[in-house]
N, C-alpha and C positions, 0 to 999 in steps of 0.2 A: 386337329392341328391347333396347337397353342401358339398365340402370337403375343409378343411383348415389345413395347416401345422402350428402348434403352436411351436414357439421356446421359451423355458423356460430358464430364466436367474436368477442368484442370484445377488442382488444389494449390494452396500457398507453397507447399513443398515441391511443386513441379511434377507431382504424380497425377495419374488419372483416377477418377472416381465415377461410378455409375449408379444412377437411380433407375429402377425398372417399373414400368406401368403395364399391368396386365390388360389384355383385350383392348388395344387402342382402336380408336375410330379411324377407319381408312376410307379414302386416301388421307394420309397425314397432312394436316395443314401446317406447313413449315413456319409460317409467321406466328401462329398460335403457340407452336412448340418453342420458338425462340423467345416469345414474350413470357411464357411460363418459366423457361430456364433463367431468364433475367430476373424474374421475381424470386425464384429460389435463391439465386446468388445474393440478391439485395437483402433477403430476409436473414441471412446468416444462421439459419436454423440447423443446417447439416454441417457436421464437422467429421473429419477423419483423422487418422494418426498423422497424416501429413498436412493437416490444417483445414481451413475453411475452403469452400468452393470460391474461385476467383474469376473463372471465365467459362463460357460454354465452348466445348470442344467439338461436339457433334451429336447427332441423334440417328438411331437406326431401328428398324423393325426386325426382330428376330423371330423366325418361325421354327417351331420344334415339332418333329414328328416322332411318335413312339409306336413301335410295333411290339406287341406282347405275344409270347408263344407259350403254350401249355406244355410243360415238360414232365408232368406226372403220369 
């Protein structure tokens, strides 16, 4: 199972943008995530077609399961 922490931001154009972090430490420390998201917003490092990140919208851990089958 692969887990990813998705950081959800709102952009200047009113759209959503997501940054993904592989293999997050669990349980997720919400205060540390919020602090990190605030630092990303303040740095103005990331931009999208709809502008810079302006606020934190949320965070979530996504779990992905893959089942492979031999068909030969």
